[in-house]
N, C-alpha and C positions, 0 to 999 in steps of 0.2 A: 118850621116852627117860628113863631113870632117872639121877639125879644124886646122887653122894655129896657131902654138904656138911660132912662131918667126922665123926669117930668111926665109928659104924655107922649114921648117919642118912642115909637115902636118900629122895629126893622125886622126883616126876614133873615133867618140864619143863613140862607142861601146867598145873600148879598155880601156877607162878611169875607173880607180878604185877610184881615189881621186885627188883633186886639193888643194894644200896647199900653204899658204903664208909663205915665208921663214923667214921674220922678226918675225912673231908670233910663228911659230912652232919650230924653231931652238933654242929656249930658253930651250926646253926640251932635256935632255941628250939622251933620247930614240930616238928622231927624228934625232939628230946628229949621233947617232950610226947607225941608219937605213941607212942614206945617205952614211956614210962612208963604211958600209957593201956593199951597192949597188955599190960604186966605186970599192971596192976590187974585187967584183964578176964580174966586167966589165958590169954592168947593168945600168950604169948611163951615160946619154948623155947630154952634155952642148950644148944647141941649138945655143947660140950666145956668144962665149967665150969673145968677146970684149965688151959686154954690161953687166951692173950690173944685177945679177940674182935677180928676185923678187918672183918667185914661183917655185914650183916643182909639176910635174904631174906624178902620178904613173899609169902605163898602163900595161895591160897584153894582149898578142896576141899569140894564139896557145901554151899556157902554159909557155911562156917566159915573164918574168916581166922586164919592163924598167922604169927607173926614168928619166924624162926629166927635166932639169933645164932650166927654161924659163925667158927671160927678161920682159915678160908681167906680170903685177900684176893680182891677182886672179879676180878682178872685170872685167878687160878686157877679160880674158878667159871666164868668165861666160856670159858676154854680147855676145861674139862671139858664144858661145854655144846656146844662145837664139835666135841668128840670128839678133841681133840689130846692130851689128857693124862688118864690114868686113875688 
Protein backbone atom coordinates (compact mmCIF):
# COMPACT_ATOMS: atom_id res chain seq x y z
CA UNK A 1 0.00 0.00 0.00
CA UNK A 2 1.19 3.50 -0.77
CA UNK A 3 1.13 6.13 1.94
CA UNK A 4 1.16 9.91 1.55
CA UNK A 5 3.26 11.37 4.38
CA UNK A 6 2.91 15.03 3.42
CA UNK A 7 3.09 17.29 0.40
CA UNK A 8 3.59 15.00 -2.59
CA UNK A 9 5.80 12.45 -0.80
CA UNK A 10 4.51 8.90 -1.09
CA UNK A 11 6.18 5.83 0.37
CA UNK A 12 5.37 2.13 0.40
CA UNK A 13 4.17 0.67 3.69
CA UNK A 14 6.67 -2.18 3.12
CA UNK A 15 9.55 0.27 3.57
CA UNK A 16 8.44 1.47 7.03
CA UNK A 17 10.54 0.41 10.00
CA UNK A 18 8.94 2.75 12.53
CA UNK A 19 6.71 5.79 13.00
CA UNK A 20 7.55 8.12 15.87
CA UNK A 21 6.03 11.21 17.47
CA UNK A 22 8.58 14.03 17.55
CA UNK A 23 7.27 15.62 20.76
CA UNK A 24 7.50 12.40 22.76
CA UNK A 25 10.63 10.83 21.33
CA UNK A 26 12.95 13.81 21.08
CA UNK A 27 12.96 14.06 24.87
CA UNK A 28 15.50 11.23 24.70
CA UNK A 29 19.09 12.17 23.87
CA UNK A 30 19.46 8.91 21.93
CA UNK A 31 16.64 9.89 19.57
CA UNK A 32 18.03 13.38 19.04
CA UNK A 33 21.45 11.85 18.35
CA UNK A 34 19.90 9.41 15.85
CA UNK A 35 18.13 12.20 13.94
CA UNK A 36 21.29 14.34 13.95
CA UNK A 37 23.31 11.35 12.72
CA UNK A 38 20.76 10.81 9.93
CA UNK A 39 21.04 14.47 8.91
CA UNK A 40 24.85 14.26 8.80
CA UNK A 41 24.71 11.05 6.73
CA UNK A 42 22.27 12.77 4.33
CA UNK A 43 19.58 10.19 5.16
CA UNK A 44 17.04 12.71 6.47
CA UNK A 45 14.31 14.24 4.31
CA UNK A 46 12.03 17.01 5.53
CA UNK A 47 8.79 16.42 3.66
CA UNK A 48 7.30 19.87 4.18
CA UNK A 49 9.89 22.43 5.34
CA UNK A 50 7.32 25.20 5.75
CA UNK A 51 5.11 23.17 8.13
CA UNK A 52 5.77 22.29 11.77
CA UNK A 53 7.20 18.74 11.96
CA UNK A 54 5.13 16.36 14.06
CA UNK A 55 6.50 12.90 13.35
CA UNK A 56 9.36 11.06 11.79
CA UNK A 57 9.17 7.86 9.80
CA UNK A 58 12.16 5.56 9.47
CA UNK A 59 12.20 3.61 6.21
CA UNK A 60 14.53 1.24 4.45
CA UNK A 61 14.51 0.43 0.75
CA UNK A 62 17.13 -1.66 -1.00
CA UNK A 63 19.43 -1.40 2.02
CA UNK A 64 19.26 2.41 2.14
CA UNK A 65 17.76 3.95 5.26
CA UNK A 66 15.80 7.22 5.10
CA UNK A 67 14.27 9.26 7.90
CA UNK A 68 11.30 11.33 6.75
CA UNK A 69 10.29 14.31 8.88
CA UNK A 70 6.53 14.68 8.36
CA UNK A 71 4.02 17.41 9.19
CA UNK A 72 1.41 14.72 9.99
CA UNK A 73 0.99 13.49 13.53
CA UNK A 74 1.37 9.77 14.19
CA UNK A 75 -2.39 9.24 14.55
CA UNK A 76 -2.95 10.59 11.03
CA UNK A 77 -0.21 8.38 9.60
CA UNK A 78 -1.64 5.28 11.31
CA UNK A 79 -5.18 6.07 10.09
CA UNK A 80 -3.84 6.39 6.56
CA UNK A 81 -2.06 3.07 6.94
CA UNK A 82 -5.32 1.45 8.05
CA UNK A 83 -7.08 2.98 5.06
CA UNK A 84 -9.47 5.09 7.15
CA UNK A 85 -8.37 8.48 5.85
CA UNK A 86 -6.86 9.60 2.57
